N, C-alpha and C positions, 0 to 999 in steps of 0.2 A: 756664348757658343753659337756659331753660324748655323743656318738651316742645313739639313742634309739634302743633297741634290739627288735626283732620280738618275739612274744610269739609263741614258736614252736608248742604248742598244738593247737593253732588257725591256724597256717600255714598249719597243716596237715588236718584240717577240712574245711577251707574256701579257695577259690581262687578268683581272680579278673578277670572280663571279660574285653574285649577291651574297653568297654564304661565306665568302672569303677564300675559296679555293683558287688555285692558279691554273689558268687555261692557256694552252699553246696550240699552234698549228703543227700537225705531224709532218715529218720529213718524207722524202722519196716520192713526191708527186710532181716533180718539175720536168724531168726529161727521161728518155728511155722507158716509155710507158708501154711499148708494144709487148715486151716480155713479161709484164706484170699482169696478173689475172684481174678480171673485172671485179671479183670479190675483194681482192686486196686493195685495188684503187678506190672502191666504194668505202671501205673502212678507213682509208687514209684521209678521205674528205672531211670527216668529222673531227672536231677539236679534241685534244687529249687533255686529261687532268693530271697535273704534276703529282708525283709521289710525295707522301708526307715528309720523307727524309730530305728531299730537296726543297720543299715548299717553304720551310722556315728560313733557309738561306736566301732564297729569292725575295721573300717578303721583307726581311730585315735589312739586307745589304743592297739589293738592287732596286727594290720598289718601296722605299721607306714611307712615301706619301700615299701609297695605294690603298 
């Protein structure tokens, strides 16, 4: 059986933490920033942690070597 390949599109969007959680960059911080509050933009800067329901799929199917 050949090796499983990592989905490169997923590898660019997600990364694994030391404890095995899946980290991602939050959306909505690219353009049209004037109407968004400073508090909202500040919270969007920090990385998000993927929910457990989606974590299993991402780790098994998209990042098998992660």
